[in-house]
C-alpha positions in Angstrom: -3.7 5.9 14.9 -1.2 7.9 12.1 2.1 5.4 12.6 3.2 2.2 10.7 5.8 0.4 13.0 7.9 -2.1 10.9 5.9 -5.0 12.3 2.9 -3.9 10.6 4.9 -2.9 7.7 6.4 -6.2 7.3 3.0 -7.7 7.7 1.7 -5.6 4.8 4.7 -6.4 2.3 4.3 -10.2 3.4 0.4 -10.1 2.7 1.3 -8.5 -0.7 3.6 -11.3 -1.6 0.8 -14.1 -0.7 -2.2 -12.1 -2.2 -0.3 -11.6 -5.3 1.8 -14.6 -5.6 4.8 -11.9 -6.2 8.1 -13.8 -6.3 8.7 -12.3 -10.0 11.2 -10.2 -10.7 8.7 -7.0 -10.6 7.6 -8.1 -6.9 10.8 -8.3 -5.8 11.1 -4.7 -7.2 8.3 -3.5 -5.3 9.4 -5.2 -2.3 12.7 -3.3 -2.5 10.9 -0.1 -3.0 8.6 -0.8 0.2 11.5 -1.9 2.1 13.4 1.3 1.1 10.3 3.6 1.9 10.0 1.8 5.6 13.5 2.9 6.1 13.3 6.5 4.2 9.6 7.5 5.0 9.5 9.3 1.6 9.7 8.7 -1.6 6.0 7.5 -1.9 5.5 8.8 -5.3 7.8 6.4 -6.5 6.6 3.2 -4.8 2.8 4.2 -5.8 4.7 5.1 -9.4 6.0 1.3 -9.4 2.8 -0.1 -8.3 0.6 1.7 -11.2 3.4 0.5 -13.9 3.0 -3.4 -12.8 -0.4 -3.9 -11.2 -3.8 -3.6 -13.1 -6.6 -1.9 -12.1 -8.0 -4.8 -10.4 -4.8 -5.8 -8.3 -4.4 -2.0 -7.0 -8.1 -2.2 -5.9 -6.8 -5.2 -3.9 -3.9 -3.4 -2.3 -5.9 -0.5 -1.4 -8.4 -2.8 0.1 -5.7 -4.4 2.4 -4.4 -1.0 3.5 -7.6 0.0 4.7 -8.0 -3.1 6.6 -4.6 -2.6 8.1 -5.6 0.9 8.8 -9.4 0.3 10.1 -7.4 -2.9 11.9 -7.2 -0.8 15.5 -10.6 -0.1 15.6 -9.8 3.8 15.0 -10.1 4.7 11.4 -9.7 8.8 12.1 -9.9 12.0 10.0 -6.1 11.4 8.8 -6.5 8.2 7.9 -9.4 8.9 6.0 -7.4 11.7 4.3 -4.7 9.2 3.6 -7.2 6.8 2.0 -8.8 9.1 -0.2 -5.1 10.5 -1.2 -3.9 6.7 -2.2 -7.1 6.1 -4.0 -6.2 9.1 -6.1 -2.5 8.2 -6.8 -3.6 4.6 -7.3 -5.7 5.7 -10.1 -8.7 4.2 -8.9 -12.3 5.4 -9.2 -13.5 7.7 -6.3 -15.2 6.0 -3.8 -19.3 5.8 -3.8 
């Protein structure tokens, strides 16, 4: 729906921690950057850069899939969300969707 409220963002961050068993220093740094983004609403490139540095392709693909599930969870995967998905796929250095 074009918005991510703080509850949705908290859920995403919690899921990342569970999915990637993220309790190490790198994960803590990513979570810190994510929390900063939630409050600042900018610096997305910094966050994506950290993900690309610390996650392998399989982990980035899994993260992307989780984000898509969140976007689709309201049953309305609209044009803006599809454009954001394509943008994220490119920025996460993932191959184009088939």
